[in-house]
C-alpha positions, -999 to 999 in steps of 0.1 A, spaced: -305 -372 103 -270 -380 86 -287 -403 61 -314 -372 50 -311 -363 14 -275 -386 9 -270 -384 -27 -258 -416 -51 -251 -420 -86 -271 -450 -105 -252 -459 -136 -270 -474 -166 -277 -510 -159 -293 -538 -177 -313 -549 -141 -343 -537 -135 -345 -512 -106 -373 -503 -82 -370 -467 -60 -385 -465 -23 -411 -440 -18 -386 -423 3 -361 -418 -28 -360 -386 -49 -350 -394 -86 -327 -366 -99 -320 -366 -133 -292 -333 -142 -292 -318 -172 -258 -335 -186 -253 -300 -209 -248 -280 -176 -238 -305 -149 -219 -336 -146 -238 -364 -127 -204 -373 -104 -198 -330 -103 -230 -329 -86 -230 -361 -64 -196 -348 -49 -206 -310 -44 -240 -328 -23 -217 -350 -3 -195 -321 7 -201 -314 46 -216 -276 33 -244 -295 16 -249 -317 36 -251 -296 67 -279 -272 42 -299 -306 35 -303 -316 70 -315 -280 78 -340 -282 56 -352 -316 66 -385 -323 84 -381 -339 113 -406 -365 130 -402 -402 138 -379 -403 103 -362 -372 93 -370 -363 54 -368 -341 29 -392 -328 2 -382 -322 -34 -394 -290 -30 -366 -283 -3 -341 -300 -26 -348 -276 -53 -344 -248 -32 -309 -254 -28 -286 -233 -50 -258 -254 -71 -226 -236 -84 -222 -246 -119 -185 -240 -136 -179 -249 -165 -181 -286 -176 -144 -289 -181 -140 -274 -147 -166 -302 -135 -147 -329 -146 -111 -315 -136 -129 -316 -101 -145 -349 -103 -111 -364 -119 -91 -348 -89 -114 -361 -64 -116 -397 -77 -80 -399 -78 -79 -389 -43 -104 -411 -37 -79 -442 -48 -54 -433 -31 -71 -431 3 -86 -470 -10 -51 -480 -18 -34 -465 15 -60 -486 36 -53 -514 21 -18 -510 26 -25 -503 63 -43 -537 66 -14 -551 51 13 -537 71 -12 -547 99 -15 -584 88 23 -582 84 28 -573 122 0 -594 135 23 -624 115 57 -610 129 44 -608 163 29 -642 166 66 -660 150 82 -639 182 63 -645 210 44 -678 195 15 -688 173 -11 -682 199 -1 -642 216 -38 -639 227 -34 -671 251 -5 -660 265 -19 -623 272 -46 -630 279 -82 -628 258 -81 -588 261 -46 -587 245 
């Protein structure tokens, strides 16, 4: 269910693109809504819940174009949409940088532990250490 109607943004590409039969293409009117704003809106927990609620369940959870068209989309002015997108993307960049920082510090901690306790700490404490 959590994958049904999950939005993605396809940017312009020189490569040929083929869509599978379960993908619904949406081309927003850029005079009314920024594609990145729509992407972030449709990924919010509120809208994910609405999409899953509108989906059909069988062996494969699916959603129709008509069901997606029934979702109301709030459309603030384009400048507001751009400000929201900019803020979300800045926060996503911070999260990515923090994840990288965590990885670096975990590596430093492991290197320090290996230096202090010997090169092969797994053997000293058993395989499940």
